[in-house]
C-alpha positions in Angstrom: 27.1 -178.3 -47.6 25.0 -178.2 -50.7 21.6 -176.4 -50.4 18.8 -178.0 -52.5 17.4 -176.0 -55.4 13.7 -175.8 -54.5 12.5 -173.4 -57.2 13.1 -175.7 -60.2 14.1 -179.2 -61.2 17.3 -179.8 -63.1 16.6 -182.3 -65.9 19.5 -184.7 -66.4 20.3 -187.0 -69.3 22.8 -189.8 -68.6 24.9 -191.0 -71.5 27.0 -194.1 -71.1 27.3 -197.4 -73.1 27.2 -199.5 -69.9 23.7 -199.9 -68.4 25.2 -200.6 -65.0 26.7 -197.2 -64.9 23.5 -195.5 -66.0 21.6 -197.4 -63.4 24.2 -196.4 -60.8 23.9 -192.7 -61.6 20.1 -192.9 -61.5 20.2 -194.6 -58.1 22.7 -192.1 -56.8 20.6 -189.2 -57.9 17.2 -190.7 -56.8 15.6 -188.6 -54.0 18.0 -185.7 -54.4 15.8 -182.6 -54.3 15.7 -180.5 -57.5 17.4 -183.2 -59.7 15.6 -185.6 -62.0 17.2 -188.1 -64.4 14.8 -187.8 -67.3 16.5 -190.1 -69.8 19.4 -192.2 -70.7 21.3 -193.1 -73.9 24.0 -195.6 -74.8 25.6 -194.1 -77.9 26.2 -190.8 -79.6 23.3 -190.9 -82.0 20.9 -191.9 -79.3 22.2 -189.2 -77.0 21.5 -186.5 -79.6 18.0 -187.9 -80.4 17.0 -188.2 -76.7 18.4 -184.7 -75.9 16.4 -183.2 -78.7 13.2 -184.9 -77.4 13.7 -184.3 -73.7 15.7 -181.0 -73.7 17.7 -181.7 -70.5 19.7 -178.9 -68.8 22.6 -181.2 -68.0 24.0 -184.2 -70.0 26.2 -186.4 -67.9 28.3 -188.1 -70.5 31.2 -190.7 -70.8 34.0 -190.3 -73.4 33.7 -193.8 -74.8 30.7 -195.2 -76.6 29.6 -196.9 -79.8 29.0 -194.7 -82.9 31.5 -192.1 -82.1 33.5 -190.7 -79.2 32.0 -188.8 -76.3 34.0 -185.7 -77.6 32.2 -185.8 -80.9 28.9 -186.3 -79.0 29.6 -183.2 -76.9 30.3 -181.1 -79.9 27.2 -182.4 -81.7 25.1 -181.8 -78.6 26.5 -178.3 -78.4 25.2 -177.6 -81.9 21.9 -179.4 -81.6 21.0 -178.5 -78.0 23.0 -175.5 -77.0 21.0 -175.0 -73.9 22.2 -178.4 -72.5 25.5 -178.3 -70.6 27.7 -181.4 -71.0 29.4 -182.7 -67.8 31.9 -185.5 -68.4 31.9 -188.6 -66.2 34.7 -190.9 -67.3 37.5 -193.2 -66.2 40.0 -191.3 -68.4 42.5 -189.2 -66.3 44.9 -188.2 -69.0 45.4 -184.6 -70.1 44.5 -185.3 -73.7 41.1 -186.5 -72.8 40.5 -183.7 -70.3 41.5 -180.9 -72.6 39.9 -182.5 -75.6 36.6 -182.7 -73.8 36.9 -179.0 -72.7 37.7 -178.0 -76.3 34.7 -179.9 -77.5 32.5 -177.8 -75.2 32.2 -179.7 -71.9 31.5 -177.6 -68.8 33.2 -179.9 -66.4 35.0 -183.2 -65.8 34.4 -185.8 -63.2 36.0 -189.2 -62.8 34.0 -192.4 -62.4 34.2 -193.4 -58.8 33.1 -189.9 -57.7 30.7 -190.0 -54.8 27.1 -189.2 -55.3 27.6 -185.9 -53.5 30.3 -184.9 -56.0 28.1 -185.8 -58.9 25.3 -183.9 -57.4 27.5 -180.9 -56.9 28.7 -181.1 -60.5 25.2 -181.2 -61.8 24.1 -178.2 -59.8 27.2 -176.3 -60.8 26.7 -177.1 -64.5 23.0 -176.1 -64.4 24.0 -172.8 -62.8 26.4 -172.0 -65.6 29.6 -172.8 -63.7 32.6 -174.9 -64.6 33.4 -177.8 -62.3 36.2 -180.3 -62.0 36.5 -183.3 -59.7 39.3 -183.8 -57.2 42.7 -184.2 -58.8 41.5 -182.7 -62.1 41.4 -179.0 -61.3 45.2 -178.6 -61.1 45.8 -180.0 -64.5 43.2 -177.7 -66.0 45.5 -174.8 -65.1 48.1 -176.1 -67.4 45.9 -175.2 -70.4 46.9 -171.6 -69.7 50.4 -172.1 -68.4 53.2 -170.4 -70.4 56.3 -168.7 -69.1 56.6 -165.5 -71.0 54.8 -162.5 -69.5 52.6 -160.1 -71.4 51.1 -156.7 -70.5 49.0 -157.0 -67.4 51.3 -159.6 -65.8 52.3 -157.3 -62.9 48.7 -156.3 -62.2 47.5 -159.9 -62.3 50.5 -162.0 -61.2 48.4 -165.1 -60.7 47.4 -165.2 -64.4 49.4 -167.1 -67.0 50.2 -165.7 -70.4 47.3 -167.6 -71.9 44.9 -166.3 -69.3 46.1 -162.7 -69.9 45.6 -163.2 -73.6 42.0 -164.3 -73.0 41.4 -161.4 -70.5 42.7 -158.9 -73.1 40.2 -160.2 -75.7 37.4 -160.0 -73.1 38.5 -156.4 -72.3 38.2 -155.5 -75.9 34.5 -156.1 -75.6 34.5 -159.2 -77.9 31.8 -161.8 -77.5 32.5 -165.5 -77.1 32.1 -166.1 -80.9 34.7 -163.5 -81.8 37.1 -164.7 -79.1 36.7 -168.2 -80.3 37.6 -167.2 -83.9 40.7 -165.4 -82.5 41.8 -168.4 -80.4 40.6 -171.2 -82.7 38.1 -172.4 -80.1 34.4 -173.1 -80.0 32.2 -170.4 -78.4 31.0 -172.9 -75.8 34.6 -173.6 -74.9 35.4 -169.9 -74.6 32.4 -169.5 -72.2 33.8 -172.2 -70.0 37.3 -170.7 -70.0 36.0 -167.3 -69.3 34.1 -168.7 -66.3 37.3 -170.3 -65.1 39.1 -167.0 -65.5 36.6 -165.0 -63.5 36.8 -167.6 -60.7 40.6 -167.3 -60.6 40.4 -163.5 -60.7 37.8 -163.5 -57.9 35.5 -161.4 -60.2 31.7 -161.5 -59.7 31.0 -161.1 -63.4 32.4 -160.3 -66.9 31.8 -156.6 -66.5 33.9 -156.4 -63.4 36.7 -158.3 -65.1 36.6 -156.0 -68.1 36.8 -152.9 -65.8 39.8 -154.3 -64.0 41.5 -155.3 -67.2 41.0 -151.9 -68.8 42.3 -150.2 -65.7 45.5 -152.3 -66.2 45.7 -151.3 -69.8 44.6 -154.5 -71.3 42.4 -154.6 -74.4 42.7 -150.9 -75.3 44.1 -151.6 -78.7 41.0 -153.5 -79.8 38.3 -151.1 -78.6 36.4 -148.7 -80.7 36.3 -145.2 -79.4 
């Protein structure tokens, strides 16, 4: 059961081109302790303008809207308001939309039709810096990492795919998210989300613990300065 956040209020911006959806989200979040929908927008340009003015912590955003896709809006919001975390709420269940949104910098992916409790959980997780996926989405996210060929560290971390081990090795080298992003061709915000997923899968409390475990397994040694 979710425990309400009593020490602060999470400011939420709802971005969807359908007023009925925006109204539905506002109604679903009304009265939920520690969450306030502070604004709404119906297109990409309006989303950025409102976010710059209201500075929300979480932007609940659809992938389809006038004036540019939700993915381009996520990327632009990441540049204009890096403190805001974009949580997708869409009808699109295909892998291209899912992974495209994550590459753009989204911190989570929920499907329209999610219950109010699921949206609330997603908002709280996003505000806490976590990555969240709705039912039926999480398993497909794993395929972003899935490759057959093993690399060093595979025996120590048998649950990790090649892609995950590659990411872990870069983390173990002490690289920050910007440097890792350059190496993998990803945005820093996307790297942050993927590292969060990796820590969760490894059962590690934080990045430092993952680095220590990886270095014990011999990962990342080639890139470290001595």
